[in-house]
A tleap script that builds the chain and sets N, CA, C and O, in Angstrom:
source leaprc.protein.ff14SB
mol = sequence {
  NMET VAL GLU ALA THR THR LYS LYS GLN LEU
  CYS GLU ALA PHE VAL CYS ILE LYS THR GLU
  PRO GLY PHE GLU ASP ARG VAL LEU ASN THR
  VAL ARG GLY MET GLU SER VAL LYS GLU ALA
  TYR GLN VAL TYR GLY VAL TYR ASP VAL VAL
  ALA ARG VAL GLY CYS TYR GLY LEU ASP LYS
  LEU LYS ALA GLU ILE ALA GLY LYS ASN GLY
  ILE ASN ASN MET LEU GLY VAL ARG GLU THR
  ARG CYS LEU SER VAL GLY ARG ASP LYS ASP
  GLY VAL ILE GLY PHE ALA THR ASN GLU ASN
  LYS GLU THR THR TYR ILE HIE PRO CYS LEU
  LYS THR VAL GLU CTHR
}
set mol.1.N position { 96.748 -5.253 -56.315 }
set mol.1.CA position { 96.855 -4.402 -55.280 }
set mol.1.C position { 96.229 -4.563 -54.586 }
set mol.1.O position { 95.166 -5.052 -54.969 }
set mol.2.N position { 96.389 -4.272 -52.959 }
set mol.2.CA position { 95.846 -4.335 -52.524 }
set mol.2.C position { 95.302 -3.060 -51.588 }
set mol.2.O position { 96.160 -2.421 -50.980 }
set mol.3.N position { 94.101 -2.730 -51.477 }
set mol.3.CA position { 93.312 -1.765 -50.869 }
set mol.3.C position { 93.318 -0.935 -49.120 }
set mol.3.O position { 92.756 -1.306 -48.090 }
set mol.4.N position { 93.966 -0.042 -49.315 }
set mol.4.CA position { 93.958 0.491 -47.715 }
set mol.4.C position { 92.697 0.476 -46.850 }
set mol.4.O position { 91.691 1.162 -47.033 }
set mol.5.N position { 92.865 -0.216 -46.096 }
set mol.5.CA position { 91.463 0.098 -45.164 }
set mol.5.C position { 91.668 1.235 -43.831 }
set mol.5.O position { 92.849 1.335 -43.498 }
set mol.6.N position { 91.116 1.726 -43.375 }
set mol.6.CA position { 90.660 2.771 -42.355 }
set mol.6.C position { 90.310 2.064 -41.170 }
set mol.6.O position { 89.254 1.449 -41.318 }
set mol.7.N position { 90.826 1.939 -40.050 }
set mol.7.CA position { 90.072 1.491 -38.979 }
set mol.7.C position { 90.169 2.412 -37.911 }
set mol.7.O position { 91.239 2.689 -37.369 }
set mol.8.N position { 88.865 2.985 -37.538 }
set mol.8.CA position { 88.597 3.480 -36.448 }
set mol.8.C position { 89.249 2.659 -34.939 }
set mol.8.O position { 89.224 1.437 -34.790 }
set mol.9.N position { 89.694 3.438 -34.132 }
set mol.9.CA position { 89.764 3.274 -32.635 }
set mol.9.C position { 89.113 3.133 -32.169 }
set mol.9.O position { 88.131 3.866 -32.291 }
set mol.10.N position { 89.119 1.829 -31.031 }
set mol.10.CA position { 87.772 1.707 -30.433 }
set mol.10.C position { 87.988 3.369 -28.611 }
set mol.10.O position { 88.737 3.572 -27.656 }
set mol.11.N position { 87.183 3.781 -29.032 }
set mol.11.CA position { 87.073 4.765 -28.157 }
set mol.11.C position { 86.607 4.516 -26.619 }
set mol.11.O position { 85.893 3.521 -26.742 }
set mol.12.N position { 86.609 4.768 -25.610 }
set mol.12.CA position { 85.980 4.060 -24.270 }
set mol.12.C position { 86.175 5.530 -23.247 }
set mol.12.O position { 87.090 6.344 -23.127 }
set mol.13.N position { 84.894 5.389 -22.646 }
set mol.13.CA position { 84.973 6.381 -21.605 }
set mol.13.C position { 84.489 5.908 -20.067 }
set mol.13.O position { 84.348 4.685 -20.022 }
set mol.14.N position { 84.277 6.406 -19.134 }
set mol.14.CA position { 83.203 6.156 -18.122 }
set mol.14.C position { 82.488 7.385 -18.177 }
set mol.14.O position { 82.827 8.417 -18.757 }
set mol.15.N position { 81.697 7.215 -17.664 }
set mol.15.CA position { 80.359 8.410 -17.611 }
set mol.15.C position { 80.269 7.865 -16.144 }
set mol.15.O position { 80.354 6.710 -15.726 }
set mol.16.N position { 80.048 9.187 -15.417 }
set mol.16.CA position { 80.140 9.445 -14.286 }
set mol.16.C position { 78.272 10.410 -13.810 }
set mol.16.O position { 78.313 11.627 -13.626 }
set mol.17.N position { 76.979 9.708 -13.696 }
set mol.17.CA position { 76.058 10.817 -13.853 }
set mol.17.C position { 75.299 11.029 -12.613 }
set mol.17.O position { 75.235 10.226 -11.683 }
set mol.18.N position { 74.546 12.552 -12.699 }
set mol.18.CA position { 74.011 12.690 -11.587 }
set mol.18.C position { 72.688 12.642 -11.764 }
set mol.18.O position { 72.579 13.164 -12.874 }
set mol.19.N position { 71.751 12.401 -11.458 }
set mol.19.CA position { 70.399 12.133 -11.477 }
set mol.19.C position { 69.389 13.021 -10.869 }
set mol.19.O position { 69.664 13.422 -9.738 }
set mol.20.N position { 68.125 13.459 -11.461 }
set mol.20.CA position { 66.964 14.151 -10.805 }
set mol.20.C position { 66.832 12.987 -9.628 }
set mol.20.O position { 67.126 11.831 -9.935 }
set mol.21.N position { 66.336 13.330 -8.120 }
set mol.21.CA position { 65.858 13.163 -7.261 }
set mol.21.C position { 64.890 11.866 -7.549 }
set mol.21.O position { 63.725 12.173 -7.803 }
set mol.22.N position { 65.234 10.294 -7.548 }
set mol.22.CA position { 64.021 9.625 -7.990 }
set mol.22.C position { 64.306 9.035 -9.616 }
set mol.22.O position { 63.527 8.376 -10.305 }
set mol.23.N position { 65.343 9.392 -9.876 }
set mol.23.CA position { 65.146 8.931 -10.979 }
set mol.23.C position { 66.519 8.218 -12.061 }
set mol.23.O position { 66.849 8.272 -13.246 }
set mol.24.N position { 67.054 7.487 -10.638 }
set mol.24.CA position { 68.422 6.419 -10.376 }
set mol.24.C position { 68.050 5.444 -11.105 }
set mol.24.O position { 68.754 5.229 -12.091 }
set mol.25.N position { 67.060 4.705 -10.917 }
set mol.25.CA position { 66.918 3.469 -11.712 }
set mol.25.C position { 66.363 3.404 -13.038 }
set mol.25.O position { 66.766 2.554 -13.831 }
set mol.26.N position { 65.360 4.336 -13.376 }
set mol.26.CA position { 65.079 4.443 -14.712 }
set mol.26.C position { 66.702 4.697 -15.130 }
set mol.26.O position { 67.252 3.726 -15.650 }
set mol.27.N position { 67.466 5.851 -14.957 }
set mol.27.CA position { 68.333 6.266 -15.498 }
set mol.27.C position { 69.411 5.154 -15.997 }
set mol.27.O position { 69.798 5.049 -17.161 }
set mol.28.N position { 69.834 4.324 -14.880 }
set mol.28.CA position { 70.420 3.171 -14.877 }
set mol.28.C position { 69.666 2.394 -15.948 }
set mol.28.O position { 70.275 2.110 -16.980 }
set mol.29.N position { 68.398 2.024 -15.799 }
set mol.29.CA position { 67.841 1.163 -16.506 }
set mol.29.C position { 68.196 1.825 -17.992 }
set mol.29.O position { 69.284 1.276 -18.160 }
set mol.30.N position { 68.024 2.544 -19.043 }
set mol.30.CA position { 68.182 3.193 -20.038 }
set mol.30.C position { 69.012 3.120 -20.817 }
set mol.30.O position { 69.063 2.785 -22.000 }
set mol.31.N position { 70.172 3.691 -19.592 }
set mol.31.CA position { 71.977 3.511 -19.848 }
set mol.31.C position { 72.334 2.227 -20.365 }
set mol.31.O position { 72.803 1.929 -21.463 }
set mol.32.N position { 72.034 1.530 -19.394 }
set mol.32.CA position { 71.935 -0.257 -19.800 }
set mol.32.C position { 71.778 -0.293 -21.156 }
set mol.32.O position { 72.726 -0.542 -21.901 }
set mol.33.N position { 70.177 0.031 -21.724 }
set mol.33.CA position { 69.694 -0.308 -23.197 }
set mol.33.C position { 70.646 -0.135 -24.035 }
set mol.33.O position { 70.892 -0.799 -25.041 }
set mol.34.N position { 71.345 1.027 -23.496 }
set mol.34.CA position { 72.245 1.368 -24.887 }
set mol.34.C position { 73.269 1.122 -25.340 }
set mol.34.O position { 74.282 1.504 -24.754 }
set mol.35.N position { 73.378 0.172 -26.919 }
set mol.35.CA position { 74.048 -0.254 -27.595 }
set mol.35.C position { 75.394 -0.400 -27.063 }
set mol.35.O position { 75.859 -1.499 -26.758 }
set mol.36.N position { 76.210 1.021 -26.914 }
set mol.36.CA position { 77.695 1.449 -26.494 }
set mol.36.C position { 77.983 1.354 -25.200 }
set mol.36.O position { 79.118 1.629 -24.811 }
set mol.37.N position { 76.958 0.934 -24.298 }
set mol.37.CA position { 77.182 0.412 -22.955 }
set mol.37.C position { 77.945 -0.840 -22.948 }
set mol.37.O position { 77.627 -1.851 -23.574 }
set mol.38.N position { 78.927 -0.708 -22.231 }
set mol.38.CA position { 79.610 -2.213 -21.526 }
set mol.38.C position { 78.946 -2.868 -20.346 }
set mol.38.O position { 78.383 -3.953 -20.200 }
set mol.39.N position { 79.211 -1.794 -19.510 }
set mol.39.CA position { 78.685 -1.968 -18.244 }
set mol.39.C position { 77.781 -0.548 -17.691 }
set mol.39.O position { 78.017 0.555 -18.185 }
set mol.40.N position { 76.915 -0.706 -16.801 }
set mol.40.CA position { 76.660 0.629 -15.749 }
set mol.40.C position { 75.983 -0.063 -14.286 }
set mol.40.O position { 75.088 -0.902 -14.179 }
set mol.41.N position { 76.693 0.561 -13.351 }
set mol.41.CA position { 76.397 0.348 -11.897 }
set mol.41.C position { 75.833 1.654 -10.985 }
set mol.41.O position { 76.398 2.742 -10.870 }
set mol.42.N position { 74.709 1.286 -10.442 }
set mol.42.CA position { 74.319 2.389 -9.342 }
set mol.42.C position { 75.150 2.560 -8.677 }
set mol.42.O position { 75.273 1.528 -8.016 }
set mol.43.N position { 76.196 3.575 -8.267 }
set mol.43.CA position { 77.017 3.832 -7.294 }
set mol.43.C position { 76.039 4.702 -6.334 }
set mol.43.O position { 74.871 4.888 -6.675 }
set mol.44.N position { 76.618 5.296 -4.971 }
set mol.44.CA position { 76.590 5.972 -3.685 }
set mol.44.C position { 77.607 6.896 -3.779 }
set mol.44.O position { 78.783 6.549 -3.883 }
set mol.45.N position { 77.126 8.438 -3.740 }
set mol.45.CA position { 78.361 9.358 -3.199 }
set mol.45.C position { 77.924 10.770 -4.177 }
set mol.45.O position { 76.796 11.259 -4.237 }
set mol.46.N position { 79.122 11.237 -4.885 }
set mol.46.CA position { 78.695 12.371 -5.603 }
set mol.46.C position { 77.816 11.708 -6.899 }
set mol.46.O position { 76.793 12.279 -7.276 }
set mol.47.N position { 78.099 10.961 -7.291 }
set mol.47.CA position { 77.170 10.520 -8.437 }
set mol.47.C position { 76.573 9.496 -8.340 }
set mol.47.O position { 76.954 8.705 -7.478 }
set mol.48.N position { 75.365 9.131 -9.235 }
set mol.48.CA position { 74.454 8.166 -8.754 }
set mol.48.C position { 74.232 6.885 -9.632 }
set mol.48.O position { 73.693 5.845 -9.254 }
set mol.49.N position { 74.878 7.219 -11.190 }
set mol.49.CA position { 75.144 5.970 -11.994 }
set mol.49.C position { 76.854 6.282 -12.843 }
set mol.49.O position { 77.227 7.434 -13.064 }
set mol.50.N position { 77.374 5.534 -13.072 }
set mol.50.CA position { 78.545 5.060 -13.852 }
set mol.50.C position { 78.647 4.100 -15.000 }
set mol.50.O position { 78.688 2.893 -14.759 }
set mol.51.N position { 78.684 4.488 -16.066 }
set mol.51.CA position { 78.396 3.674 -17.470 }
set mol.51.C position { 80.260 3.702 -18.035 }
set mol.51.O position { 81.241 4.426 -17.870 }
set mol.52.N position { 79.964 2.619 -18.649 }
set mol.52.CA position { 81.651 2.574 -19.761 }
set mol.52.C position { 81.065 2.075 -20.771 }
set mol.52.O position { 80.536 1.000 -21.053 }
set mol.53.N position { 81.363 3.600 -21.541 }
set mol.53.CA position { 80.728 3.447 -22.619 }
set mol.53.C position { 82.012 3.307 -23.973 }
set mol.53.O position { 83.117 3.842 -23.887 }
set mol.54.N position { 81.537 2.459 -25.189 }
set mol.54.CA position { 82.841 2.465 -26.055 }
set mol.54.C position { 82.030 2.416 -27.507 }
set mol.54.O position { 80.859 2.177 -27.806 }
set mol.55.N position { 83.068 2.714 -28.165 }
set mol.55.CA position { 82.327 3.379 -29.519 }
set mol.55.C position { 83.611 3.332 -30.677 }
set mol.55.O position { 84.621 3.971 -30.384 }
set mol.56.N position { 83.582 2.562 -32.025 }
set mol.56.CA position { 84.587 2.723 -32.568 }
set mol.56.C position { 84.423 4.569 -33.434 }
set mol.56.O position { 83.582 4.909 -34.266 }
set mol.57.N position { 85.758 5.568 -32.721 }
set mol.57.CA position { 85.545 6.761 -33.371 }
set mol.57.C position { 85.349 8.054 -31.903 }
set mol.57.O position { 84.422 7.929 -31.103 }
set mol.58.N position { 85.989 8.771 -31.835 }
set mol.58.CA position { 85.726 10.065 -31.087 }
set mol.58.C position { 84.393 10.677 -31.015 }
set mol.58.O position { 83.846 11.157 -30.022 }
set mol.59.N position { 83.777 10.552 -32.698 }
set mol.59.CA position { 82.475 11.376 -32.866 }
set mol.59.C position { 81.719 10.915 -32.415 }
set mol.59.O position { 80.877 11.432 -31.680 }
set mol.60.N position { 81.840 9.468 -32.831 }
set mol.60.CA position { 80.433 8.173 -32.105 }
set mol.60.C position { 80.693 8.645 -31.195 }
set mol.60.O position { 80.113 9.730 -31.154 }
set mol.61.N position { 81.510 8.415 -29.992 }
set mol.61.CA position { 81.679 8.191 -28.781 }
set mol.61.C position { 80.878 9.494 -28.053 }
set mol.61.O position { 80.056 9.501 -27.137 }
set mol.62.N position { 81.507 10.670 -28.904 }
set mol.62.CA position { 81.036 12.035 -28.592 }
set mol.62.C position { 79.301 12.110 -28.020 }
set mol.62.O position { 78.740 12.428 -26.972 }
set mol.63.N position { 78.744 11.454 -29.832 }
set mol.63.CA position { 77.453 11.732 -29.757 }
set mol.63.C position { 76.504 11.043 -28.828 }
set mol.63.O position { 75.474 11.543 -28.375 }
set mol.64.N position { 77.043 9.629 -28.554 }
set mol.64.CA position { 76.663 8.802 -27.413 }
set mol.64.C position { 76.512 8.951 -26.032 }
set mol.64.O position { 75.677 8.300 -25.404 }
set mol.65.N position { 77.608 10.136 -25.280 }
set mol.65.CA position { 77.478 11.142 -24.566 }
set mol.65.C position { 76.979 12.608 -24.597 }
set mol.65.O position { 76.685 13.229 -23.575 }
set mol.66.N position { 76.909 13.097 -25.816 }
set mol.66.CA position { 76.628 14.593 -25.250 }
set mol.66.C position { 75.397 14.349 -26.460 }
set mol.66.O position { 74.368 14.621 -25.844 }
set mol.67.N position { 75.108 14.072 -27.491 }
set mol.67.CA position { 74.162 14.099 -28.632 }
set mol.67.C position { 73.224 14.186 -28.597 }
set mol.67.O position { 72.891 13.492 -27.636 }
set mol.68.N position { 72.359 14.618 -29.026 }
set mol.68.CA position { 70.510 15.125 -29.023 }
set mol.68.C position { 69.728 13.773 -28.387 }
set mol.68.O position { 68.641 13.787 -27.809 }
set mol.69.N position { 70.430 12.810 -28.605 }
set mol.69.CA position { 70.196 11.095 -28.412 }
set mol.69.C position { 70.897 10.620 -27.542 }
set mol.69.O position { 70.910 9.389 -27.541 }
set mol.70.N position { 71.908 11.447 -26.271 }
set mol.70.CA position { 72.899 10.782 -25.781 }
set mol.70.C position { 72.239 10.955 -24.646 }
set mol.70.O position { 71.237 11.641 -24.444 }
set mol.71.N position { 73.119 10.009 -23.593 }
set mol.71.CA position { 73.436 10.158 -22.293 }
set mol.71.C position { 72.656 11.374 -21.524 }
set mol.71.O position { 71.738 11.118 -20.744 }
set mol.72.N position { 73.202 13.096 -21.870 }
set mol.72.CA position { 73.543 14.098 -21.421 }
set mol.72.C position { 71.716 14.231 -21.390 }
set mol.72.O position { 71.176 14.488 -20.314 }
set mol.73.N position { 71.033 14.068 -22.416 }
set mol.73.CA position { 69.845 14.647 -22.824 }
set mol.73.C position { 68.367 13.564 -22.227 }
set mol.73.O position { 67.184 13.670 -22.551 }
set mol.74.N position { 69.038 12.540 -21.248 }
set mol.74.CA position { 68.063 11.425 -20.971 }
set mol.74.C position { 67.540 12.328 -20.004 }
set mol.74.O position { 68.187 13.098 -19.294 }
set mol.75.N position { 65.995 12.121 -20.054 }
set mol.75.CA position { 65.351 12.578 -18.947 }
set mol.75.C position { 65.593 11.875 -17.128 }
set mol.75.O position { 65.364 10.828 -16.523 }
set mol.76.N position { 66.017 12.846 -16.936 }
set mol.76.CA position { 66.359 12.294 -15.135 }
set mol.76.C position { 67.877 13.335 -15.064 }
set mol.76.O position { 68.232 13.899 -14.028 }
set mol.77.N position { 68.704 13.433 -16.519 }
set mol.77.CA position { 69.770 13.542 -16.394 }
set mol.77.C position { 70.573 14.858 -15.689 }
set mol.77.O position { 70.798 15.671 -16.585 }
set mol.78.N position { 71.014 15.276 -14.554 }
set mol.78.CA position { 70.903 16.407 -14.247 }
set mol.78.C position { 72.797 16.924 -14.933 }
set mol.78.O position { 73.006 18.064 -15.349 }
set mol.79.N position { 73.827 15.916 -14.902 }
set mol.79.CA position { 74.574 16.709 -15.059 }
set mol.79.C position { 75.885 15.164 -15.001 }
set mol.79.O position { 75.742 14.154 -14.311 }
set mol.80.N position { 76.845 15.413 -15.775 }
set mol.80.CA position { 77.853 13.954 -16.407 }
set mol.80.C position { 79.079 14.522 -16.187 }
set mol.80.O position { 79.163 15.750 -16.197 }
set mol.81.N position { 80.168 13.755 -15.966 }
set mol.81.CA position { 81.548 14.428 -15.895 }
set mol.81.C position { 81.910 12.982 -16.883 }
set mol.81.O position { 81.343 11.990 -16.424 }
set mol.82.N position { 82.672 12.727 -18.028 }
set mol.82.CA position { 83.174 11.932 -18.852 }
set mol.82.C position { 84.567 11.838 -18.595 }
set mol.82.O position { 85.275 12.796 -18.905 }
set mol.83.N position { 85.171 10.618 -17.967 }
set mol.83.CA position { 86.499 10.476 -18.419 }
set mol.83.C position { 87.083 9.584 -19.262 }
set mol.83.O position { 87.127 8.394 -18.947 }
set mol.84.N position { 87.586 10.022 -20.398 }
set mol.84.CA position { 87.652 9.367 -21.473 }
set mol.84.C position { 89.245 8.464 -21.449 }
set mol.84.O position { 90.247 9.101 -21.125 }
set mol.85.N position { 89.345 7.240 -21.747 }
set mol.85.CA position { 90.706 6.055 -22.086 }
set mol.85.C position { 91.133 6.902 -22.918 }
set mol.85.O position { 90.199 7.357 -23.577 }
set mol.86.N position { 92.212 7.364 -23.219 }
set mol.86.CA position { 92.842 7.367 -24.233 }
set mol.86.C position { 92.882 8.860 -24.638 }
set mol.86.O position { 92.501 9.815 -23.961 }
set mol.87.N position { 93.545 8.871 -26.162 }
set mol.87.CA position { 93.473 10.412 -26.209 }
set mol.87.C position { 93.063 10.522 -27.815 }
set mol.87.O position { 93.276 9.632 -28.639 }
set mol.88.N position { 92.401 11.860 -28.099 }
set mol.88.CA position { 92.240 11.618 -29.735 }
set mol.88.C position { 93.443 12.497 -30.306 }
set mol.88.O position { 94.153 13.004 -29.438 }
set mol.89.N position { 93.767 12.745 -31.581 }
set mol.89.CA position { 94.848 13.785 -32.225 }
set mol.89.C position { 94.850 15.044 -31.565 }
set mol.89.O position { 95.848 15.746 -31.723 }
set mol.90.N position { 93.524 15.636 -30.556 }
set mol.90.CA position { 93.872 17.078 -30.169 }
set mol.90.C position { 94.011 16.833 -28.973 }
set mol.90.O position { 93.709 17.719 -28.174 }
set mol.91.N position { 94.339 15.992 -28.655 }
set mol.91.CA position { 94.399 15.969 -27.440 }
set mol.91.C position { 93.549 15.484 -26.048 }
set mol.91.O position { 93.943 15.074 -24.957 }
set mol.92.N position { 92.195 15.728 -26.608 }
set mol.92.CA position { 91.362 15.528 -25.796 }
set mol.92.C position { 90.588 14.477 -25.021 }
set mol.92.O position { 89.723 13.690 -25.407 }
set mol.93.N position { 91.146 14.678 -23.785 }
set mol.93.CA position { 90.847 13.418 -22.848 }
set mol.93.C position { 89.831 13.420 -21.956 }
set mol.93.O position { 89.977 12.921 -20.840 }
set mol.94.N position { 88.583 14.039 -22.393 }
set mol.94.CA position { 87.354 14.168 -21.604 }
set mol.94.C position { 86.874 15.263 -21.757 }
set mol.94.O position { 87.548 16.234 -22.099 }
set mol.95.N position { 85.220 15.310 -21.456 }
set mol.95.CA position { 84.931 16.170 -21.271 }
set mol.95.C position { 83.128 16.168 -20.492 }
set mol.95.O position { 82.317 15.243 -20.544 }
set mol.96.N position { 82.980 17.378 -19.901 }
set mol.96.CA position { 81.691 17.397 -18.729 }
set mol.96.C position { 80.754 18.328 -19.840 }
set mol.96.O position { 80.937 18.924 -20.902 }
set mol.97.N position { 79.460 18.006 -18.733 }
set mol.97.CA position { 78.167 18.987 -18.648 }
set mol.97.C position { 78.053 19.280 -17.302 }
set mol.97.O position { 78.398 18.608 -16.330 }
set mol.98.N position { 77.385 20.659 -17.380 }
set mol.98.CA position { 76.728 20.896 -16.639 }
set mol.98.C position { 75.271 20.900 -16.348 }
set mol.98.O position { 74.518 20.744 -17.308 }
set mol.99.N position { 74.847 21.030 -15.353 }
set mol.99.CA position { 73.525 21.388 -15.026 }
set mol.99.C position { 72.548 22.023 -16.146 }
set mol.99.O position { 71.405 21.744 -16.508 }
set mol.100.N position { 73.452 22.960 -16.523 }
set mol.100.CA position { 72.627 23.498 -17.707 }
set mol.100.C position { 72.875 23.001 -19.425 }
set mol.100.O position { 72.535 23.612 -20.438 }
set mol.101.N position { 73.473 21.890 -19.318 }
set mol.101.CA position { 74.210 21.063 -20.385 }
set mol.101.C position { 74.657 21.570 -21.444 }
set mol.101.O position { 74.505 21.298 -22.635 }
set mol.102.N position { 75.526 22.742 -20.598 }
set mol.102.CA position { 76.706 22.998 -21.278 }
set mol.102.C position { 78.183 22.367 -21.450 }
set mol.102.O position { 78.803 22.629 -20.419 }
set mol.103.N position { 78.738 21.862 -22.073 }
set mol.103.CA position { 79.559 21.385 -22.816 }
set mol.103.C position { 81.012 21.884 -22.562 }
set mol.103.O position { 81.419 22.846 -23.214 }
set mol.104.N position { 81.941 21.183 -21.500 }
set mol.104.CA position { 83.325 21.544 -21.427 }
set mol.104.C position { 84.165 20.730 -21.991 }
set mol.104.O position { 83.907 19.532 -21.880 }
set mol.105.N position { 85.232 21.078 -22.647 }
set mol.105.CA position { 86.448 20.145 -23.487 }
set mol.105.C position { 87.249 20.041 -22.108 }
set mol.105.O position { 87.307 21.029 -21.375 }
set mol.106.N position { 87.898 18.774 -21.743 }
set mol.106.CA position { 89.283 19.510 -20.755 }
set mol.106.C position { 90.366 18.475 -21.376 }
set mol.106.O position { 90.094 17.334 -21.751 }
set mol.107.N position { 91.496 19.015 -21.409 }
set mol.107.CA position { 92.556 18.523 -22.160 }
set mol.107.C position { 93.490 17.867 -21.184 }
set mol.107.O position { 93.172 17.608 -20.024 }
set mol.108.N position { 94.917 17.558 -21.838 }
set mol.108.CA position { 95.826 16.911 -20.910 }
set mol.108.C position { 96.381 17.648 -19.878 }
set mol.108.O position { 96.780 17.147 -18.827 }
set mol.109.N position { 96.410 18.584 -20.095 }
set mol.109.CA position { 97.296 19.548 -19.335 }
set mol.109.C position { 95.968 19.936 -18.141 }
set mol.109.O position { 96.317 20.852 -17.397 }
set mol.110.N position { 94.690 19.456 -17.879 }
set mol.110.CA position { 93.923 19.554 -16.911 }
set mol.110.C position { 93.241 21.166 -16.804 }
set mol.110.O position { 92.460 21.633 -15.976 }
set mol.111.N position { 94.008 21.891 -18.222 }
set mol.111.CA position { 93.102 23.585 -18.059 }
set mol.111.C position { 91.675 22.843 -18.706 }
set mol.111.O position { 91.482 21.792 -19.317 }
set mol.112.N position { 90.849 23.884 -18.271 }
set mol.112.CA position { 89.653 23.437 -18.921 }
set mol.112.C position { 89.231 24.543 -20.167 }
set mol.112.O position { 89.345 25.764 -20.060 }
set mol.113.N position { 88.790 23.918 -21.201 }
set mol.113.CA position { 88.613 24.716 -22.760 }
set mol.113.C position { 86.937 25.080 -23.005 }
set mol.113.O position { 86.117 24.169 -23.111 }
set mol.114.N position { 86.527 26.599 -23.082 }
set mol.114.CA position { 85.129 26.470 -22.990 }
set mol.114.C position { 84.799 26.397 -24.514 }
set mol.114.O position { 85.244 27.381 -25.104 }
set mol.115.N position { 84.305 25.726 -25.123 }
set mol.115.CA position { 83.360 25.881 -26.208 }
set mol.115.C position { 82.300 26.279 -26.745 }
set mol.115.O position { 82.069 26.016 -27.925 }
savepdb mol mol.pdb
quit
């Protein structure tokens, strides 16, 4: 008898990060040091840093971005916008935090759902 194995799907997201003034380099270096971060760059415009994050399972991805020790709660991070690659079973394709660290989930129909 062959045992069934459950493979979690690789979930990836691009995280656009606004920093507090003067924290760009610190946030960039901290983000680059995270195991789940595949690449990160300092950018100029609306956001200061963009990172590609990849984890096995949506729960792990959410924790890396919005969890207690995630990107959203790093010193110097003011706001994030998460652009997920793909969809989970509930159709959630992205989530964002505002300056008050409140999380909003964005569904494929592009309506915002408060949680």
